[in-house]
N, C-alpha and C positions, 0 to 999 in steps of 0.2 A: 274391676267392678263386675258384679254378677247381678242379674235381674231375672225374676220369675214373674210370670203372669198366668193366673189360673182362677178357676172356680173350684171350690171344694167339691169333691165327689163323695159318694157313699163309701167307695173303696178307700179314700183318704181317711175318713172317719173310722172305718174298720181297722186300718193300720194304726191309727192313733190309739184306739182302744186296746189293741194288742201290745203296743209299746208301753203304754201306761200300766197295763196289767203285768208285764214282765219286769217293770222297773220299780215304780213308785207305789203301786197298789197291788203288789203281788199277793199279800196275805188276804186282803179284802176280796179280791177276785176269786181266789182259791176257796175261801170260806163260803162266799155267796154261791159259787157253782156246786160245792159239796152239799150245802143245805138243800139247794134245788134238786139235786140228784137223789138225796135221801128222801125228801118229801115225795118226789116222783115215784121212787121205788115203793115207798110205803103205801101211797094211794093206789098204785097198780096192784099190789098184793091184796089190800083190803077190798078193792073193787072186784078182783078175781074171786076172792073168798065169798063175798056177798052174792056175786052173780051165780057162783056154783051152788050156793046153799038156797037159792030160790028167790032172793031179793034182787030181781033183774034190774029194775030201774035205778036203785041206789048203787048197785054194782057198776052199771054202765057209767053213771055220773062220776063215781070215784075213779074208775078206769080212765075216763077222758081227762079228769083233773091230773092224774098221774102222767099221762102222755104230755099234757101241757107243761107241767113242771120239768119233765125230762127234756122237752124241746127248748124251754127257756135256758136250761143248763147247757145243752149242746150248742145252741146258737146265741150264746151270751154276747160275743163280740158284735155280731150283726145287729142284735137288739140295741146294744149300747151305741153303735154307729148311727142307727136310725134315730135314737133319742138325741144324740149330739146334733145331728143334721137338722132335726126339727126345732131345736132350741137356738139355732143360729139366727142372727138378725136378718129379718126378711128384706129383700131388695138391696142387699149389700153389694151385689154385682161382682165383677172381677177384681181379684186382689193383685196388686203389684208389690212385690217385695224386692228391695234393692239391698244388696250387701255392699255397703260403702266402706270407706277407709276406717272409720272409727265406730260405726254403728250399723244396725239393721233397721231399715226404714220400710214400714208397711203403709200401704195406701189402698183405700177402696172408695166407693161412692159415699159411704157414711162417715168417713174420717181418715185420719192419719195417726201413726204412732212411730216412735223411734226408740230403740233400746241400744245401749252400749253393749259391746260384746261381753263385757265383764258382768252383765246382768244374767247371762246364761249360766244355769247351774248344772245342766246335763245336756249332752249331745249324743244322738243316736242315729244310726242309719238302718232302715228296714224297708225292704221291698221298693227300692228305688226312690226312697223319700228320706230326707233329713228332718229330724225333729230337734229343735232347739228349745229346751225347757227353761222357762223363766222361774217357775216354781213347780211343785209337785202336781199342779192341776192345769197349768197353762203352758202351751207350747206353740212355737212358730213352726209351721209346716212348710218344707221346701221340696216339692215334688220335682224330680229330675226331668220329667216330661215337660215341665213348664218353663225350663230354662230358656230365656230369650237372648240374654247377653252373657258372655263369658264362656270359658272353656270347661266343658263338663269333666274332662280328665283332671283338671287342676282344682276342682271345687273342694274336694276333701282336704287337700293340703292347705288351701286358702282358709277354710274354716278352722282347721286344727291350729294354724298359726294365729289367727285372730282371736280364737276362743281361749287359747292357751291350755287346751285340754284335749285328751284323746276322744275321738268319735267312736263310740262303741257300736260294733256291728251286731245286730240281733237277728 
């Protein structure tokens, strides 16, 4: 049996955003970031042209908008992590996730849930965290730092056996 106890951190949400973007939302993240980059470059160019031709105020406004769009593109995952963290249930407290013989059991102040290992559709390891996806939008996060019961060295083989699938390293 393995057990994890943790509070989600912004770094956890950042890692979740990166894993999701590399796996299930690859095209969407790429298109979103490309559009933001193109908009940013266009606004920067228009702002520079208008500023140079004498329309200083409009030029500065467009230039600032360009910088904003480029920043959104560059810091896409940090922004997504912040949004995910804000949308989490308030006062949920510490999570306890137990890897039992037949299922994964999660518990917090707000409630409990249990999923059979067969419900997991994808398993990934990224930056000392395991992500067990139940569908393309929902994952159970198992940070290695939060392991309170069980052998860290045997965790990957335990999960591989129970899930019946390879855990992909990202």
